[in-house]
N, C-alpha and C positions, 0 to 999 in steps of 0.2 A: 706233777704240774698242779698248781694251786687253782683257786677259784678264778674264773675268767673276769676280766675287767668289764667287757661288754659281751652280752649274750643275746642273740636274736633267735627266737623260736617260732617257726611256722608263720612268718610275717606275711600278711596279705594287705595290699593297699589298692583302693580304687578311688579315683578322683571324682569330685562331684560333677553334675551337669553332663552325665553320659547321655548321648543321643538315643532316644528310644527307651523302651523298658526292658524288663527281663533281667537276666544275670548280668552283674556289672562287669566291665572290662578291667581286669586286674592289671595295674601297672607293675605290681610286685605280687608274685603268686607262690606262696609257700616257701619262702626263703629262710634258711636256718644257718647260723654260723656263730663262732665265738672268737673273741680277740683277747689275748693275754696281755698283762702289763709289759710294756716294752716291745711288743710284737708289731711288725709292720705287714699289713695285709693290702695287697693290690687288687682293686676291683676293676675289671676290664670288660668291654663289650661295646657294641655299636650304639650310636646315638638313638635314644628312645627306648633302650632296653630296660631302664629302671634304675640305673646306677645312682643318679642324683637323688631320685625319690627315696632310695634306701638310706642315703646319708641324711636327708632331711627328716625322714621318719625316726631315725635314731635320736634326733635332737628335738622332736616334736615341733617341727617347723612347717608341717603340711597345713593346708586350709582346714579350718575347724570342721567343715561339713564333709571332709574326706571319710571314706569308710575304711576302717583299720581293724584287722583281726590279728591275733597272735600276741606275742609278748616280747618286750625289749627290756632288759635289766642292765643297770650300770652299777658296778661294785655291789651287786646283790640287791639293789633297790629298783623297783619297777619304774621305768621312765614315764609310763602312761599314768601313774598314780601320783606324780609330783604335784604339790600345790603351786600356785603362781609364784610365791616367794621362793620356794625351792627351785622351781624351774628357772627363775632368773639367775640364781647362783650357779645352777647346773650349766647353763650356757655361758661359756667364757671361762669360768673358774675350773669346772670339771672337764668339759668338752668344748673345744673351739672349732669353728667352721671357717674354712677358707674357700670363698666362692670362685668360680671360673671367671666371672666378669667383676673386676674390682669396683666398678662404678656402682654396683648394687650394694656395696658395703660403705662407700664413701659419700659424704654429704657435699655437694658442689659448693655450698655456701660456707663451709668450714675449712680452715687451714689444716694442713697435715698435723701441726702441733696441737691444734684444738682437738682433733680426733683422738690423739694419743692421751692427752691429759684427761679428756672426758671419760675415756675407757677406763683408765686407772682409777680416777676418783670415784666413779660410779660403783666400783667394786671394793675399793680400798680408801674409804673416806678419811682414814686416819693420816694419810700422806698429806704433806703440804704441797702446794703447786710447784715449789722448787724441787722437792724430792721426786714428784711425778715427772717433771720435765727431765731431770737427770736420768731416771730409769728409762724414760721413753727415748731419749737421745742414744743411750747405750744400746737399746733394742734395735732402733733404726740403723745404727752403725753396723749391726750384725748382718743386716740385709743390704748393706752398701748404699744407704741413704744418708748423705752428709748433713750435719747440723745446719749448714747454710740454707737448706731447703725447708727449714722448720716453718717459716711463715708463708709458704706458697700454698696455692689451692690445687685440688686434684687435676683440673684441666690444664695446669701448667706442667704436668708430668707426662711422660710417655706411657703407653699402655703397660709396658713391662715394669716401669718404676712404680706405677699405681699398684700393680700386683705385689711388688715388694713391700709397699706400705701395708697392704691388706694382710700379708703374712706376718709382718711385725706386730700388727694389732692382735692377731691370733695368739702370738707368743707372749704378749705383754703380761698376761695374768698367770702365766706358767701353768697351763691346764694339764690334766693327766692324760688326755687323749685329744688328738687333732683329726677332724674329718676334713681332708683336703680334696676338694672337687675340682679336678683339672688345675692344680695350683700353678703350674709352670707352662700352661698352654701358650701364653703370650710372651714368654721369656726366651732369651737366646740360650745356647747350650752352656756357655760359661757360667752365667748367673743361675741357670737352672741347676747345674751341677753343684754350685756353691750352696744354694738353698737346700737342695736335697741332702747334701752332705751335712749341713747344719741341722736339719730335721733328724737325720739319722743319728747324729751325735747326741742330740737331746733325748732321743728314744733310749739310747744306751745308758746315758748318765742318770736320767731321771725316771727310767722305766716308763717312758711316755709312749703310749700306744698310738699307732698311725693307721688310719683307714684312708688309703690313697686311691681315689677314683681317677682313672686316667685311660686315655686311648693309646698312650705311648707305651707299647709293649717293652721296648728296650729299657726305658726308664724304670718301669715296674720290675723288670728282671734284675736290674742293677741294684735297686734300693729296697726291695721287699723280700721278706722271708717266705711268705705264702702268696698264692695268687688265687683269685676266684673269678670265674668267667660267667657273665650273665648274658642271657639270650631270651628275648621276649618275656621279661619279668621273672624268669626262673634262673637259679644258679645251676648251670649245667656241668660245671667241673670245678673242683677245688683240689689243692695240694701244695706241696712245696714248690717254689718257683722252679727249681732245677728239674723236678720230676715232670711238671706240666710242660715246660719248654722242651725237654728232651724226649718225652713220650706222651704227647697229648692224646686223650682218649676220645673226646667228643669231636664230631665233624666240624662244628663251628669253631672250636679252638684251633683245629688244624688250618681252617681257612684264614683265620686272623693271623696266625704265624706265617703262613705262606704269603699273604699280602704284604706284611711288614718286611719279610725277607726279600720280596721282589723289589721293593723300593731301595733296600740297602744292598742289593746285589752288586757285585763288583763290576766295574766297567760302566760306561756312560752310554747305555743302549736304548734309551727311551726316545727323546726328541733331539738331544744334543749329541756331541761327539761324533760317532760314526755316521749317523744319518743326517745330522744337522749341518748347517753351513760352516765352512772352514773360515779362517781369518779372511777379512775382506780383501778382495783382489785390488791391486793397485788401480787407482783412478775411480773406484766406486765411491759414490757420495753417500755418506751415512744418512739414514732416515732421521736420526736424532743425534745432535751434537751438543754437549754441555761443556761450557768453557768457564773455568774459574768461578763456579757458582757459589754464592755465599748467602746464608740465611742466619742472621744474628738477631738475638733477642736481648733486650735490656730489662733486667728486673727492676720493678718500681720499688725503691727503698722508702722506708718511712723516715720521719724527720731525724730520729736519733741515728739511724744508719747512715743518712746523708752527712750527718755532723761528724761522726766518729769513724766510720768505716773507710778504709783506704783500698779495699778489695775491688777488683774489677767486677762489676755487676752484669757483664755481658755474657750470655750463653751463645757459643758459636755452634749452633745445631748443624749447620752445613758450612764448611770452611775451606773454600777453594777446590771444589770437586770438578773434575774434568773427565768426560767419558764420551764414547761414540757407540752408537747402536745401529746395526745395519739391517736392512729389510730381510725378513725371514729368520732372524736370529732370536735366540732366547738368552738373555743376559741375566744371570743371577746376582742379586745384591744381598750379601750376608753380613751379619755383624750383630753385636749385642744390643739389647733394648736400650733406647736412649742415645744410640750412636748417630742418629740422624737419618736413618733409612726412610721412614715414612715422611719426614719433613722434606727430604730430597724429592720424593715422588710428588708431593703436593706442590712443591715449588716448580718442578718440571711442567706440571699441568697448569701452572699459574693460578692455582686455587689460593695461594699466598704469593705475594710479589717478593722477588728476591732482594736482598740487601745489595748484591752486586753480582756481576757475571752475566753470561748469555745462555739462552736456551734456543737452539735452532732446530726447528721441526720442518721437514720438507724444504730446507734451505731458507726458512724465514725466521727471524729473531722474534720470538714471542714476547720477550721482555719489552719490546718497543711498541707493541700493539695496544690499542685501547681495549677496555674490558669487553665491549661488544664484539670486536674483531677476534679476541681470544676465544670468546664463547662459540663463535662460528667454527674456528679451527678445532675446538674441542670435540666436534663430531668425529674427527679422525683420531682422537685420543680418548680412550675410555679407561675406566678403572674398576677393578674387582677388589672389594674390601675384605678384611679379615672376618668380620662378623656380618653375615648376610642379613640376619634379623634386624640389625641396627640400620641397614641402608635400604630396607624395604618398608614402605609405608604400610602400617598395620591396617589402615582403613581402605587400602586399595587391593583389589583382587590381583592374582598373578597376571592375568591378561592385561589389566590396566597398568600394572607396574612395568611390564615389558614394553607396552606400547607408548608409555609416557615420553621417552626420548624422541620418538618419531614426531610427536606433536610439538615438543620443545623446539626441535630444529626444523619444523614445518616440512617434513619429508614425505608425509602420506595423509590421505583422507582417512576418516574413521573406517570405511569399508576396506581400503587398501591396508590399513594398519592391522586389522583383524586377520587378514590373510597372511601377512608377513609374520605376525606374532605366532599364529598357529604353526607355520612352517618352522619358526625358530624353536618353539617348545618341542616339536618333534625332534629337531636336530640335537637338542640337549638331553633327550631321553625322557621327556615328560609328556605323557599322552594328553593332548589338548582337551579331549572330552572329559577327562578326569581332573585336570589341574587348572584349566583356564579360569574357572569361577571360584577357585579356592582362595583363602586368605593365608598370609605367611604363617600365622599361628597354627594352621592345620597341617603344616609341612614339617618333615624332619630337617635336621641341619644340612644334610647332603642335598635334599631337594631344594631347600632355600638357596644354597650356593649355586645350584644349576639355574635357578630363576635369575640370580644376580648375574651369572655369566650370559644368559640370554639377553638380559637388559643391556649389558655392556656391548654385545655384538650386534644388536638390532640396527644400529646406525652404520654398520659395515666399516668399522674403524681400521686404520692401518697399524696403530700401536695400542696395545693393551698393557696397562700397568697393574700387576697383580700384587697386592699388599697382604702377604700371609693368607692366601685364599683357601688353604686347606688345613691350617693349623688347629682348627677347632673340631676337625673330623677324625673319626677312628680310622684305623689302617686300611680296612677294606673299602670304605667310602672314599678315603684319600686316593687310593689307586684308581677307582672308577672315575673320579673327577679329573685326576691328572691325565688319564688316558683320553678322556673327553676333550680336555684342553689341547692335547696333541693332535687329535683328529680335526678339531676346529681350526687349529693353526694351519694344517695342510689344506683344508677345504677353503678357508677364507683368506689364505696368504697373510697370516697375522705375524706380527713381531711382538715378543713379550719382554717386558722388564719385570722379572720375577723376584719379589722381595720375600725373603724367608730367613728364619733363624735356624731352620732344620738343614744341616749340611747334607744329609743323605737325600733329601728332596732335591736340593740344588744339583747334586751329582747325577741324580736320576734324570733330571729334566733339562739342564742348561748346557749350552755350548761353551759359554765363557762365564767366569765368576769374578765379581769385584768384591773385595773384602773391605768393609767400612769400619772405622774405629774413631771415636771422638770427632765426628764431623768430617773426616777425611778418608779417601780411598787409599789404603796402605798397600794393597796388592791387587793386581788384575792379570788374568791370563786364561788360557784354555783350561777347561774343567779338569781334564786328566793331569795336566801339569800342576795345577794347584793342589790336587790331592796327592800326587806322587812326590812332588818336590816343593812343598811350601817354603817360601823364602822369608817372609816376615815373621818375627816371633809371635805376633798376635794371631796370625793364621795358624801357626803351629799349635798355639794354645787352644784355639777353637776346635781343631781336629782331635786333639787329645781329650777334650772335655765331652765330645759328642758320644752319647751312649750307643752301643752297637750290640745287636742281638747275639752276634758271634762271641762276644765277650762274656755273655751271661751264662748261668748254669754251671 
């Protein structure tokens, strides 16, 4: 085996502004590993264990006042000794980083085309704009972004499509190594599989190294040669993927695998299927009824496009969706990114008004109500979002964030609110004395999501719409949050519309599943039936693409 492409030796990293004095709190503590050209290393561990810090340290993206010890070399050259000019070439041309949140990579004031051209011309000024555009369109096509979206802005894309753009930007300069930090967290199984297969192919053909940071053990097992497990800043276990999965040595590795296997366990034994409600009895009125719901968007063409284009500029994000949701039920909504799942949820809540159709909640058509009346009804309908950090005000404490809906709906005085918030924090597993006065930035991802759940439930809603609520969490924290949601469902008599791209989560949690594709529901049925006998070709494709731990090793 030749000289490694990347070598990390006894790396230690402490962030600035540690509270108090004394010995720093090491986010990374004595980590060493190597990565060969063309090798794929999966880095797994719970949120806050130091995975992302390690990736950023390898690219010198940490705050300037961070305390760093140890050595990182790339192709034999010390990364910490690079000059500013060398460092600029190093990032992008030698090593590219794909972030978890694509909006940290994309400028909201620039079109997707502008992002691509700027990236190429800043590193390859010899290209003409026409050549840069041709290369960019070719790269975007590889991640399933059509040329027709060239002039659109990031906010006009779904979360998954924005991530595809971010991955395309990373591939644009043909780097020798990619650091991918949760690159497919917001993507559905089919697109995730396509992108990982594409990255794997590039690794083979170009001897492109991949450091894949992920909490998805099944994906790491399917696409990585080796696996490294991190726990509290230390690398506690490394080895070939097959050996680690078949014979884990460290107790933490065993707990991670056990949690992931629990979610993927055969049968629907969590909240749906056996213990959940069966198909609605005759005569029962649904809690929510959606009829022929449409949400169409018209792209704003420029003058030349209006003059010469004969293409339909309408995007049918939701196109004639009908479904019924009964009290106490968990309905899973699955489908690829950009298929309209999140748009459907926001249209149901009337956060955006539909182009057509009806949304009946508790027998009342919400589409006919005024904004004020809808706001009153929304007390009974709450939402838990994918990214809890984005939906929690960073300037408000946990107690203030959870109490806020009570004040918005005028449901409690300040004294009453404090009592109710304290009770709710206890219920979601957060000790009030420890968490009430904390800010979101002081919490882990799992703790933030518990706060978001508490905030959603504080008004005692009947319906909770969960939009990818655990997709950003590692397997062990996922299991904790899902079990919490099931306990709260029983205690508060909740009904869930659970939106996810993770089919195993849907099978674990849901009574029924609706499969969405291109704005339409193509198949709906009992969870066991969907998994045992999928009828629609798209459903069959989703199931075949979903990574499964049993297939790895």
